[in-house]
C-alpha positions in Angstrom: 10.4 -5.3 8.3 13.2 -5.8 5.7 12.2 -8.0 2.8 14.9 -10.7 2.2 15.8 -11.9 -1.3 14.4 -15.3 -0.4 11.0 -14.0 0.5 9.1 -15.1 -2.6 5.7 -14.3 -1.1 6.4 -10.6 -0.9 4.6 -8.1 -3.2 5.4 -4.6 -4.5 2.5 -2.4 -5.5 2.8 1.0 -7.2 -0.1 3.5 -6.9 -0.1 6.2 -9.6 -0.8 9.8 -8.8 -3.6 11.4 -10.9 -4.6 15.0 -11.4 -8.1 16.4 -10.9 -9.1 15.1 -14.4 -8.1 11.5 -13.5 -5.0 11.6 -15.7 -1.8 9.9 -14.6 0.8 12.5 -13.7 3.9 10.3 -14.2 4.5 10.0 -10.5 3.7 7.1 -8.2 4.1 5.7 -4.7 5.5 2.3 -4.1 4.4 0.0 -1.3 6.1 -3.3 -0.4 4.4 -6.0 1.6 6.5 -8.8 3.0 5.4 -12.4 2.9 4.8 -12.5 6.6 2.2 -9.7 6.5 0.5 -11.4 3.5 0.5 -14.8 5.2 -1.2 -13.2 8.3 -4.0 -11.9 6.0 -3.2 -8.3 6.9 -2.3 -7.0 3.4 -5.6 -5.2 2.8 -5.6 -3.5 6.2 -1.9 -2.5 5.7 -2.7 -1.0 2.2 -5.7 0.8 3.5 -3.7 2.4 6.4 -0.7 3.3 4.2 -2.7 4.7 1.3 -4.9 6.7 3.7 -1.8 8.1 5.5 -0.4 9.2 2.1 -3.7 10.8 1.1 -4.9 8.3 -1.6 -7.9 7.2 0.5 -10.1 9.0 3.0 -12.3 7.6 5.8 -11.4 3.9 5.3 -9.4 3.2 8.5 -9.2 4.7 12.0 -7.1 3.6 14.9 -9.9 4.2 17.4 -12.1 1.2 16.5 
């Protein structure tokens, strides 16, 4: 869903990449959540699915529940 300029409920979250020592590498992945998703109360589920897909989380969400 495209986030419009008038969507003041949207949020943009950047997750930093870290190395094996836990140090920030200077790279990050940005996620944008539109106000509609946030209003439905689905933000946490969306972030879990997206970050798991990108390899930041493991074993948090499965589609076969």
